[in-house]
C-alpha positions in Angstrom: -4.5 11.9 -5.2 -6.4 8.7 -4.6 -9.5 10.2 -6.2 -7.6 11.1 -9.4 -5.8 7.7 -9.3 -9.1 5.9 -9.3 -10.9 8.4 -11.6 -10.7 6.5 -15.0 -11.9 3.3 -13.4 -15.3 5.0 -12.6 -15.5 8.0 -14.9 -13.1 7.3 -17.8 -14.2 6.7 -21.4 -14.1 2.9 -20.8 -15.2 2.9 -17.2 -16.3 -0.5 -16.1 -15.2 -1.1 -12.4 -14.9 -4.7 -11.3 -15.6 -6.3 -7.9 -11.9 -6.3 -7.1 -11.5 -2.6 -7.9 -14.6 -1.7 -5.9 -13.2 -3.6 -3.0 -9.9 -1.9 -3.3 -11.5 1.6 -3.4 -13.6 0.8 -0.3 -10.8 -0.6 1.8 -8.3 2.1 0.8 -10.7 4.9 1.7 -11.7 3.3 4.9 -8.0 3.1 5.9 -7.3 6.7 4.9 -10.5 7.8 6.5 -9.5 6.1 9.7 -6.1 7.9 9.7 -7.8 11.2 9.1 -10.4 10.6 11.9 -7.6 9.7 14.3 -5.8 12.9 13.5 -8.9 14.9 14.2 -9.4 13.2 17.5 -5.7 13.9 18.5 -6.0 17.5 17.4 -9.2 18.0 19.5 -7.6 16.1 22.4 -10.3 13.5 22.4 -7.9 10.8 23.5 -10.4 8.3 24.8 -12.2 8.3 21.4 -8.8 7.9 19.7 -8.0 4.8 21.8 -11.4 3.2 21.3 -11.3 3.8 17.5 -7.8 2.5 17.4 -9.1 -1.0 18.4 -10.6 -1.1 14.9 -7.1 -1.9 13.6 -7.9 -5.6 14.5 -10.5 -5.6 11.8 -9.5 -2.9 9.3 -5.8 -3.8 9.2 -6.2 -7.5 8.3 -9.0 -6.7 5.7 -6.8 -4.0 4.1 -3.7 -6.2 3.8 -5.8 -9.2 2.7 -7.4 -7.1 0.0 -4.1 -5.9 -1.3 -2.8 -9.5 -1.5 -6.0 -10.5 -3.3 -5.7 -7.8 -5.8 -2.0 -8.7 -6.4 -2.9 -12.3 -7.1 -5.8 -11.4 -9.3 -3.7 -9.0 -11.4 -1.0 -11.6 -11.8 -3.5 -14.3 -12.7 -4.9 -12.3 -15.6 -1.4 -11.7 -17.0 -0.3 -15.3 -16.4 -3.4 -16.5 -18.4 -2.0 -14.6 -21.4 1.5 -15.9 -20.8 2.7 -12.4 -20.1 4.5 -10.6 -17.2 2.4 -8.4 -14.9 4.2 -5.1 -15.2 2.9 -4.1 -11.7 3.6 -7.4 -9.9 6.4 -5.9 -7.7 4.5 -2.7 -7.1 1.5 -4.8 -6.0 3.0 -7.5 -3.8 5.7 -5.7 -2.0 3.7 -2.7 -0.8 1.1 -5.1 0.6 3.8 -6.7 2.7 5.3 -3.3 3.6 1.9 -1.8 4.7 1.5 -4.9 6.9 4.9 -4.4 8.5 4.3 -0.6 9.1 0.9 -1.3 10.7 2.4 -4.0 12.9 5.3 -1.7 14.0 2.8 1.1 14.7 0.8 -1.3 16.8 3.9 -2.5 18.7 5.0 1.1 19.4 1.6 2.3 20.5 3.0 3.3 23.9 5.4 5.6 22.1 2.9 8.1 20.7 5.2 9.8 18.2 6.5 6.6 16.7 3.1 5.1 16.8 1.7 8.0 14.8 4.6 8.1 12.3 4.4 4.4 11.5 0.7 4.4 10.8 0.7 7.7 8.9 3.6 6.6 6.8 1.4 3.9 5.2 -0.3 6.7 3.4 2.9 7.6 1.6 2.9 4.1 -0.1 -0.7 4.6 -1.2 0.2 8.1 -2.4 3.0 6.9 -4.6 0.8 4.3 -6.3 -2.1 6.8 -6.7 0.3 9.4 -8.2 1.6 6.8 -10.7 -1.9 6.1 -12.0 -2.7 9.8 -12.0 0.3 10.5 -14.2 -0.5 7.8 -16.7 -4.2 8.9 -16.8 -4.0 12.7 -17.0 -0.5 14.1 -17.5 0.8 14.6 -21.1 4.1 12.9 -21.6 3.0 10.1 -19.2 -0.3 9.0 -20.7 -0.3 5.6 -22.3 -1.6 6.2 -25.9 -0.6 2.9 -27.5 2.1 0.2 -27.6 4.7 2.7 -28.7 4.3 4.6 -25.4 4.5 1.7 -23.0 7.9 3.0 -21.9 6.0 5.7 -20.1 5.0 3.2 -17.4 8.6 3.2 -16.2 8.9 7.0 -16.6 5.7 7.5 -14.5 6.9 5.1 -11.9 10.3 6.8 -11.5 8.6 10.3 -11.3 6.1 9.1 -8.8 8.9 7.6 -6.7 10.9 10.8 -6.6 8.0 12.9 -5.7 6.9 10.5 -3.0 10.4 10.3 -1.6 10.6 14.2 -1.6 7.4 14.3 0.5 8.7 11.6 2.8 12.0 13.4 3.4 10.1 16.7 4.2 8.1 14.9 6.8 11.2 13.2 8.2 13.2 16.4 8.5 10.1 18.1 10.2 10.7 15.7 13.1 14.0 14.0 12.8 14.1 12.4 16.2 10.9 10.4 15.8 10.1 10.7 12.1 12.4 8.0 10.9 9.5 5.8 9.8 9.0 8.2 6.9 12.7 7.7 6.0 12.1 3.9 6.1 9.2 4.2 3.6 11.4 6.4 1.3 14.0 3.6 1.3 11.3 1.0 0.5 10.4 2.8 -2.7 14.0 2.3 -3.9 14.2 -1.2 -2.6 11.1 -2.2 -4.6 12.5 -0.6 -7.7 15.8 -2.4 -7.3 14.2 -5.8 -6.7 12.1 -5.2 -9.8 15.1 -4.3 -11.8 17.0 -7.5 -10.7 14.0 -9.7 -11.6 13.8 -8.1 -15.0 17.5 -8.5 -15.7 17.3 -12.1 -14.7 14.3 -12.5 -17.1 12.2 -13.9 -14.3 9.2 -11.5 -14.4 7.0 -13.9 -16.4 7.9 -16.8 -14.0 7.2 -14.6 -11.0 3.8 -13.6 -12.5 2.9 -17.2 -13.2 3.8 -18.2 -9.7 1.8 -15.5 -8.0 -1.1 -15.9 -10.5 -1.3 -19.6 -9.7 -2.2 -19.0 -6.1 -5.9 -19.4 -5.3 -7.3 -15.9 -4.8 -9.7 -16.7 -2.0 -7.2 -18.8 -0.2 -4.7 -15.9 -0.4 -7.3 -13.5 1.0 -8.4 -15.8 3.8 -4.9 -16.9 4.9 -3.6 -13.3 4.8 -6.5 -12.2 6.8 -6.0 -14.8 9.5 -2.2 -14.4 9.7 -2.4 -10.6 10.1 -5.2 -10.9 12.7 -3.3 -13.5 14.6 0.0 -11.5 14.6 -1.8 -8.3 15.8 -3.6 -10.3 18.5 -0.5 -12.1 19.7 1.5 -8.9 19.8 -1.3 -7.2 21.8 -1.5 -10.1 24.3 2.3 -10.3 24.6 2.7 -6.6 25.2 -0.2 -6.6 27.7 1.3 -9.5 29.6 4.8 -7.9 29.6 3.2 -4.6 30.9 1.4 -6.5 33.7 
């Protein structure tokens, strides 16, 4: 789904990938590749390799979140420069924060193998929902944007992507009800994001929110986010280690 979501950026009729898009592709696939590799290690019972590779979260996690924040600020700044609302400002900023929370929770619950796995794997559902949205508007008739008169399809595609993603999340939750509640949490986040976006639109504050986020310095946003996430992960690790000792 990520491949089809990114397809038009690289292979579409007007393909012209930017530095930001290249960075997003690289960090996204590194994260998904890390999850896949860890699953392979667990399946083959190579637990020592799994634990050693897991330490890469101190590097991959902060870079992933910082990149998502950078992309959110960059997207908002482009719309703000035109005096317009960024239609994806909520879908950009909130998932960045939510992925960070899920990674932190997965890290904190690393001693509980089932919860640890569910928290980290559930981050993929957020990426899936976004990738499905872009796949719908890029390839599926009835969702493709073909001019100003079809802009309403953005909302239709977003709703459809949300329901499909939630359906997958519920299936994974019911597969392991006792420990699979992180999937249920992510399902709830889809609706929370949609509700917050609706409230902001009803209050006619989307342009103001876009202008505020777009006014943030991109590189400062990246660096500060990188340092904060790294510091939080490090402090959580040290505190948990001290408590264990």
